[in-house]
VOMIGU-318646 format. One line per 5 residues: number of its first residue (from 1); their letters; for each residue z negated, y, x negated of C-alpha. Coordinates in steps of 0.05 Angstrom, whole numbers. Example, Ala and Ser with C-alpha at 12.3 -4.5 7.8 and 13.67 -1.06 7.14 Angstrom:
<kedos>
1) AS) -156:-90:-246 ~ -143:-21:-273 .
</kedos>
This chain:
<kedos>
1) MKKKI) -1860:-862:-257 ~ -1869:-794:-287 ~ -1793:-789:-291 ~ -1786:-802:-216 ~ -1839:-750:-199 .
6) CITII) -1803:-697:-242 ~ -1737:-711:-207 ~ -1770:-706:-138 ~ -1802:-639:-156 ~ -1736:-611:-181 .
11) LSLIF) -1699:-632:-118 ~ -1753:-602:-74 ~ -1748:-536:-110 ~ -1672:-534:-101 ~ -1679:-550:-27 .
16) IQLIP) -1731:-494:-18 ~ -1682:-445:-51 ~ -1625:-466:-4 ~ -1665:-459:61 ~ -1652:-383:68 .
21) IFAVG) -1578:-393:57 ~ -1574:-447:111 ~ -1615:-403:157 ~ -1568:-344:150 ~ -1509:-389:161 .
26) MDSSP) -1540:-418:224 ~ -1568:-355:255 ~ -1512:-305:240 ~ -1448:-333:269 ~ -1384:-288:268 .
31) SQLPK) -1392:-275:342 ~ -1461:-247:330 ~ -1444:-202:272 ~ -1426:-130:290 ~ -1352:-114:279 .
36) VEKEQ) -1344:-63:223 ~ -1277:-27:223 ~ -1266:-1:153 ~ -1236:68:146 ~ -1187:81:89 .
41) NIEGF) -1131:128:69 ~ -1062:105:46 ~ -1007:145:13 ~ -939:115:5 ~ -871:103:38 .
46) VRSIN) -847:75:104 ~ -816:7:89 ~ -800:-17:160 ~ -808:6:232 ~ -818:-41:291 .
51) FKSNS) -807:-3:355 ~ -821:-64:398 ~ -891:-75:371 ~ -902:-1:356 ~ -920:-15:284 .
56) IVVED) -897:5:214 ~ -903:-24:145 ~ -927:26:92 ~ -921:11:18 ~ -969:49:-26 .
61) FRGKS) -954:76:-96 ~ -981:11:-127 ~ -933:-32:-88 ~ -984:-59:-37 ~ -958:-64:35 .
66) YNVKI) -997:-50:99 ~ -974:-70:168 ~ -1007:-18:213 ~ -1008:-4:287 ~ -989:62:321 .
71) TTKTI) -1033:71:383 ~ -1036:121:440 ~ -1093:156:403 ~ -1055:163:337 ~ -1043:235:315 .
76) MEIEG) -974:241:282 ~ -945:304:253 ~ -896:333:204 ~ -903:404:178 ~ -955:417:233 .
81) KKISI) -909:393:289 ~ -925:332:331 ~ -878:273:324 ~ -872:200:348 ~ -854:135:316 .
86) VDLYY) -780:145:331 ~ -779:206:285 ~ -798:165:224 ~ -747:142:172 ~ -745:85:123 .
91) GQEVS) -767:111:55 ~ -803:171:84 ~ -867:191:48 ~ -929:188:91 ~ -1004:197:87 .
96) VKLKG) -1041:150:134 ~ -1114:147:156 ~ -1133:78:181 ~ -1191:51:221 ~ -1185:-23:215 .
101) NDVVR) -1111:-37:227 ~ -1100:23:273 ~ -1071:89:250 ~ -1118:146:266 ~ -1075:201:235 .
106) LIAYD) -1006:200:202 ~ -975:258:165 ~ -902:251:147 ~ -865:292:95 ~ -794:315:109 .
111) EEDPE) -776:348:44 ~ -773:315:-23 ~ -822:339:-76 ~ -781:370:-132 ~ -836:351:-182 .
116) RDGYI) -822:276:-171 ~ -770:243:-214 ~ -737:199:-163 ~ -671:189:-199 ~ -641:120:-200 .
121) IPGTR) -573:94:-222 ~ -528:109:-162 ~ -517:47:-118 ~ -574:6:-147 ~ -617:17:-85 .
126) FKVGD) -582:-9:-23 ~ -592:-36:47 ~ -547:-83:86 ~ -548:-91:162 ~ -511:-86:228 .
131) VLFVT) -499:-19:260 ~ -538:-5:324 ~ -524:69:333 ~ -492:126:294 ~ -497:201:305 .
136) KDEIE) -473:257:261 ~ -543:261:230 ~ -567:189:225 ~ -549:116:226 ~ -593:61:255 .
141) IKTNG) -582:-10:231 ~ -613:-78:245 ~ -633:-118:184 ~ -674:-181:184 ~ -690:-169:257 .
146) EREKY) -719:-100:244 ~ -691:-32:266 ~ -686:20:211 ~ -662:92:212 ~ -631:132:155 .
151) KIGSS) -606:202:148 ~ -533:221:142 ~ -519:286:104 ~ -457:328:90 ~ -449:293:23 .
156) TGITK) -453:222:51 ~ -389:185:34 ~ -358:133:81 ~ -309:79:58 ~ -273:25:96 .
161) NGTRC) -218:-22:72 ~ -226:9:3 ~ -209:80:27 ~ -246:140:53 ~ -255:141:129 .
166) ELFQI) -284:186:182 ~ -353:179:214 ~ -323:162:282 ~ -291:100:252 ~ -360:68:245 .
171) KSGDK) -372:25:307 ~ -433:-9:335 ~ -435:-81:308 ~ -402:-63:242 ~ -434:-94:181 .
176) VMLTF) -450:-39:131 ~ -479:-29:62 ~ -519:34:53 ~ -530:59:-19 ~ -578:113:-43 .
181) DDIYT) -581:157:-105 ~ -655:171:-101 ~ -712:121:-96 ~ -752:167:-51 ~ -700:194:-3 .
186) SEVSN) -679:166:65 ~ -612:202:60 ~ -553:154:50 ~ -508:168:-9 ~ -451:123:14 .
191) IKVED) -436:79:74 ~ -390:20:61 ~ -362:-12:123 ~ -344:-85:114 ~ -272:-104:130 .
196) EEKHI) -247:-144:190 ~ -265:-212:159 ~ -331:-211:198 ~ -302:-185:263 ~ -306:-231:323 .
201) EGILK) -243:-273:329 ~ -261:-297:399 ~ -311:-332:445 ~ -311:-407:456 ~ -344:-453:505 .
206) GKIEM) -347:-529:498 ~ -391:-590:488 ~ -429:-610:426 ~ -399:-672:395 ~ -434:-675:328 .
211) VDERN) -479:-634:282 ~ -478:-643:206 ~ -544:-612:182 ~ -530:-624:109 ~ -463:-587:109 .
216) KELIL) -485:-539:164 ~ -427:-555:209 ~ -418:-566:284 ~ -361:-602:318 ~ -344:-575:387 .
221) KEPYI) -304:-618:436 ~ -265:-599:499 ~ -262:-526:477 ~ -239:-466:517 ~ -228:-396:492 .
226) YNEGK) -242:-332:530 ~ -183:-286:542 ~ -186:-225:587 ~ -232:-253:640 ~ -205:-324:638 .
231) WNSYD) -221:-388:600 ~ -159:-420:570 ~ -154:-489:537 ~ -158:-485:462 ~ -101:-513:420 .
236) SHNIR) -140:-573:393 ~ -188:-622:425 ~ -241:-614:370 ~ -262:-553:330 ~ -303:-555:266 .
241) LKVEN) -346:-493:257 ~ -391:-472:199 ~ -462:-448:213 ~ -475:-390:166 ~ -535:-355:199 .
246) DKLYE) -594:-368:244 ~ -566:-337:308 ~ -574:-401:348 ~ -607:-391:416 ~ -632:-425:479 .
251) NGEKI) -659:-383:537 ~ -667:-323:490 ~ -707:-362:439 ~ -682:-381:369 ~ -672:-455:356 .
256) SLKTI) -655:-495:294 ~ -593:-535:278 ~ -637:-597:282 ~ -652:-580:355 ~ -578:-573:370 .
261) KNRKN) -565:-641:337 ~ -606:-673:393 ~ -565:-638:448 ~ -502:-680:443 ~ -453:-669:501 .
266) EEVYI) -489:-606:524 ~ -448:-543:535 ~ -452:-482:489 ~ -422:-413:483 ~ -400:-391:413 .
271) AFDKS) -377:-324:386 ~ -338:-340:322 ~ -304:-305:264 ~ -252:-329:215 ~ -259:-318:140 .
276) YGNMN) -228:-353:81 ~ -194:-402:128 ~ -259:-425:161 ~ -283:-416:232 ~ -355:-392:229 .
281) ISKLL) -408:-387:283 ~ -429:-315:291 ~ -475:-331:349 ~ -489:-392:392 ~ -523:-400:460 .
286) LKSGS) -538:-465:496 ~ -518:-465:569 ~ -578:-465:616 ~ -552:-466:687 ~ -493:-463:734 .
291) SVAYK) -437:-414:714 ~ -421:-351:753 ~ -374:-295:730 ~ -368:-221:748 ~ -321:-166:728 .
296) DKIKD) -339:-94:745 ~ -373:-31:720 ~ -447:-33:703 ~ -481:5:759 ~ -551:8:729 .
301) IEYGT) -590:-19:669 ~ -663:-24:649 ~ -673:-40:575 ~ -747:-51:582 ~ -740:-108:632 .
306) GKFIV) -673:-132:607 ~ -642:-122:675 ~ -575:-94:696 ~ -531:-92:758 ~ -457:-113:760 .
311) DKNTM) -416:-121:823 ~ -479:-111:865 ~ -513:-170:830 ~ -577:-164:789 ~ -578:-204:724 .
316) YFHPG) -617:-207:660 ~ -599:-205:586 ~ -641:-231:528 ~ -636:-237:452 ~ -590:-297:459 .
321) TIVVK) -539:-261:503 ~ -472:-256:467 ~ -449:-184:472 ~ -380:-166:445 ~ -347:-97:440 .
326) DNRLV) -286:-76:401 ~ -282:-146:368 ~ -353:-137:342 ~ -416:-174:359 ~ -464:-119:382 .
331) DSLNI) -536:-114:404 ~ -558:-116:477 ~ -579:-44:468 ~ -505:-26:464 ~ -495:-46:536 .
336) DKNQD) -491:18:575 ~ -484:45:646 ~ -412:54:674 ~ -381:7:622 ~ -327:-40:647 .
341) VFVYS) -353:-110:632 ~ -338:-183:642 ~ -403:-221:650 ~ -408:-297:647 ~ -478:-318:668 .
346) DYMRG) -521:-379:680 ~ -552:-385:749 ~ -620:-417:742 ~ -681:-419:789 ~ -652:-364:833 .
351) QRYAS) -638:-316:775 ~ -575:-298:737 ~ -581:-296:661 ~ -523:-265:623 ~ -494:-312:572 .
356) IVSIE) -434:-269:553 ~ -422:-195:563 ~ -353:-173:542 ~ -349:-96:542 ~ -278:-79:562 .
361) GTGIL) -235:-18:551 ~ -231:25:488 ~ -268:86:463 ~ -208:120:431 ~ -211:179:480 .
366) DDRID) -287:181:486 ~ -331:236:457 ~ -343:223:384 ~ -406:225:342 ~ -376:278:296 .
371) GTKLI) -368:327:355 ~ -292:318:362 ~ -250:288:418 ~ -177:269:426 ~ -144:296:488 .
376) VYRGK) -73:285:513 ~ -40:342:553 ~ 26:345:590 ~ 60:412:604 ~ 115:461:587 .
381) IEDIY) 120:500:522 ~ 108:570:549 ~ 110:606:482 ~ 110:593:407 ~ 71:635:357 .
386) DYGIK) 58:633:283 ~ 10:574:278 ~ 1:573:353 ~ 32:547:418 ~ 19:560:492 .
391) IGRMN) 23:506:545 ~ 39:525:617 ~ 53:494:685 ~ 102:438:694 ~ 138:471:752 .
396) YRLDH) 123:517:810 ~ 85:461:846 ~ 50:427:788 ~ 2:456:737 ~ -3:427:667 .
401) LKLTD) -40:361:663 ~ -99:336:622 ~ -115:262:612 ~ -187:256:636 ~ -224:190:644 .
406) NKWVE) -156:154:640 ~ -128:196:698 ~ -84:258:697 ~ -118:320:724 ~ -84:387:739 .
411) MSGSE) -108:447:698 ~ -97:516:725 ~ -71:573:681 ~ -44:569:610 ~ -77:546:545 .
416) KFILT) -64:563:473 ~ -70:511:418 ~ -69:515:342 ~ -9:488:304 ~ -12:471:230 .
421) EDTLI) 38:449:178 ~ 10:379:187 ~ 27:377:261 ~ 79:323:276 ~ 133:354:321 .
426) YDSEL) 181:304:351 ~ 243:308:394 ~ 243:243:432 ~ 313:255:460 ~ 344:262:391 .
431) KKTIP) 292:213:361 ~ 282:262:304 ~ 224:298:272 ~ 227:374:271 ~ 202:409:208 .
436) SNSFV) 134:436:226 ~ 147:504:194 ~ 202:514:245 ~ 145:525:294 ~ 86:549:253 .
441) SSRYI) 124:602:214 ~ 184:615:258 ~ 194:687:233 ~ 207:663:162 ~ 247:599:175 .
446) NYKDI) 311:586:138 ~ 353:547:188 ~ 395:519:132 ~ 335:476:113 ~ 346:434:176 .
451) KDSTL) 400:384:156 ~ 413:356:226 ~ 463:403:260 ~ 441:390:331 ~ 368:400:313 .
456) RERVK) 385:463:273 ~ 420:494:332 ~ 362:477:380 ~ 311:510:335 ~ 356:570:322 .
461) NDFYK) 367:583:396 ~ 294:573:418 ~ 317:511:455 ~ 246:483:459 ~ 215:541:497 .
466) GKTAY) 206:520:569 ~ 214:446:552 ~ 162:394:573 ~ 121:358:521 ~ 61:314:508 .
471) FVVRE) 8:349:466 ~ -42:306:427 ~ -100:353:414 ~ -163:345:373 ~ -216:387:406 .
476) TKDEK) -282:414:380 ~ -329:462:414 ~ -292:520:381 ~ -219:500:371 ~ -161:459:398 .
481) EVLAL) -114:434:344 ~ -47:399:360 ~ -41:336:318 ~ 25:315:349 ~ 75:345:397 .
486) NMTPQ) 127:302:431 ~ 183:339:467 ~ 213:296:523 ~ 273:301:570 ~ 258:326:639 .
491) LNEYS) 220:270:674 ~ 208:259:748 ~ 150:308:755 ~ 147:348:819 ~ 76:339:844 .
496) QNVKT) 13:302:824 ~ 24:257:884 ~ 82:225:847 ~ 46:186:793 ~ 96:170:738 .
501) HYSTI) 47:174:680 ~ -3:118:667 ~ -45:89:610 ~ -44:21:575 ~ -92:-6:524 .
506) GEIKD) -86:-68:480 ~ -90:-97:411 ~ -34:-98:359 ~ -8:-170:354 ~ 51:-158:308 .
511) INVDN) 89:-102:273 ~ 165:-103:264 ~ 181:-49:214 ~ 257:-63:216 ~ 263:-56:291 .
516) GTIAI) 211:-1:297 ~ 170:-40:349 ~ 100:-67:356 ~ 77:-126:398 ~ 15:-114:440 .
521) TKVKN) -33:-168:465 ~ -96:-165:508 ~ -59:-114:551 ~ -94:-75:606 ~ -64:-22:651 .
526) YNTLN) -108:30:684 ~ -106:28:760 ~ -121:98:784 ~ -133:75:855 ~ -195:35:840 .
531) DRWEN) -211:66:772 ~ -209:1:734 ~ -171:-32:677 ~ -129:-90:702 ~ -101:-147:659 .
536) GLDET) -28:-145:641 ~ 21:-188:602 ~ 36:-183:527 ~ 91:-133:514 ~ 133:-102:459 .
541) IDLSR) 132:-26:451 ~ 193:12:424 ~ 167:68:380 ~ 233:106:375 ~ 215:156:429 .
546) GVVLL) 140:159:416 ~ 91:192:369 ~ 40:148:334 ~ -28:170:308 ~ -71:125:266 .
551) NDKAM) -144:149:261 ~ -121:220:279 ~ -66:219:226 ~ 4:228:255 ~ 57:183:224 .
556) TNDEI) 132:179:226 ~ 169:115:246 ~ 180:101:172 ~ 105:95:163 ~ 88:43:216 .
561) YKLRK) 77:-8:160 ~ 8:25:153 ~ -13:-3:220 ~ -57:-65:219 ~ -59:-125:265 .
566) KSKVY) -118:-127:314 ~ -123:-52:315 ~ -139:-21:382 ~ -83:20:414 ~ -81:69:473 .
571) IVKNK) -11:82:501 ~ 10:138:547 ~ 71:115:586 ~ 120:144:636 ~ 150:102:691 .
576) NSSKD) 218:135:690 ~ 262:74:697 ~ 259:-2:703 ~ 233:-1:631 ~ 170:40:619 .
581) MGYVL) 171:85:558 ~ 112:96:512 ~ 110:169:490 ~ 42:172:457 ~ 7:116:418 .
586) LVED) -64:127:392 ~ -86:73:343 ~ -155:63:314 ~ -179:10:265 .
</kedos>
């Protein structure tokens, strides 16, 4: 009895002690408690930037990460100057004052502190991603769905196919590896551009026959392949494709391979690449409506709403839209106004949703990110100087011509260009290269150095003065340097109304070194009447009368083995007979 009384007393005491705890828990629910936003200061480095959500991840010096929000009230500055989120770089040192999860004040530091020992073994810090944009000062990539910016300096090296390349050879959609020599810096030490293995081989449409989740494979039946605005039957009835990434979409939302497995016989669009003998899915989109197709220039675009206008039709793009440019899978942000595009869209509930956007044409003659531009001129050689040449009017009715926006435009007056000893000077009538010093240092030339007798006499007697030529010129804001000069016989050129010159673009299909020819596929000819590229048939180009430049490097006909299949080519032709002749070929890989 006494034992029971003791137990009862002990339990009563415990209950009395717990009453205040229960009371607090009952009376002070989370909704009733005042919200306390803790203020704190963080010093560290920017580890990622999300422009869509207006947030950044900051990693402090102890390795702890904070995902913080930039608001309209946030004060951001660098060296006393106001900045915005777009001015931040990955790896940039920052001091952040937080109130809760919102940034009250952010101070960024542009210069590295010389007191910090940030040395690492070169190449051990790296980033891999897809190129969004490149300028002469920075590169923006997309990695793991996030956009990140890095600086490009004068010492940044660029390699492609195992050799050094120029900045303008980096294209949107290229897969790159960025390496750094300092753990603190956002300046890239080297940019390595992956080779063509990951370039888009083509775009397919077909029906799902089977999905093998275990081996990550998809079998497509009744396949068609896109080619220059048309869908052509594929060679085989079934195609087996490997799934190597998570770029699988429906209506702009990512889906799993398991979801696709349950969509047997439904139609899909697939951008694919070929590597190591396998066909791999680069991006897949399930069809979600009736198909409509358009081919025209983009008249207007709004990135915020995902809306653009083609052929007077409004349509929308989303994360699942397959966008291809220069054989590369690119981001929707790379769609731009005035681009020639082929759009294949799904019509659903009164709206058009772009499934495929193929950006046509080539950027070989566009302004470049390094401040240079290739220009082709046509005119007479008015005078030759030491390391200089003057171009003048074609005849008394026609000024010299400049290829502008794929059309020839008359230019009044004369122009003087720089010649160098690296300028390729070619006589297309004799099909022979003229020693460059015959032009650049004509006062000191020893004519006996020219072995060909006809060529020797022409140079000796100033035969080339007054002759017409094509001038391939690399222009900067300060200078105009002739990279190649192709002298031609007198062509039918009397007035600009007689259009004998025109442009062709395509892709190298095959190279015949023995015959001195290249086969071109995906051919398009520029129609100057409607300012549009129009599809043409595959053709073979005889290089015997033309000059060829590969990535701004002029080459002789003995060097055409350096050309690569699938490289883009821009050809300047002259319709002088039943067979058009290509006089200038600009190749870029």
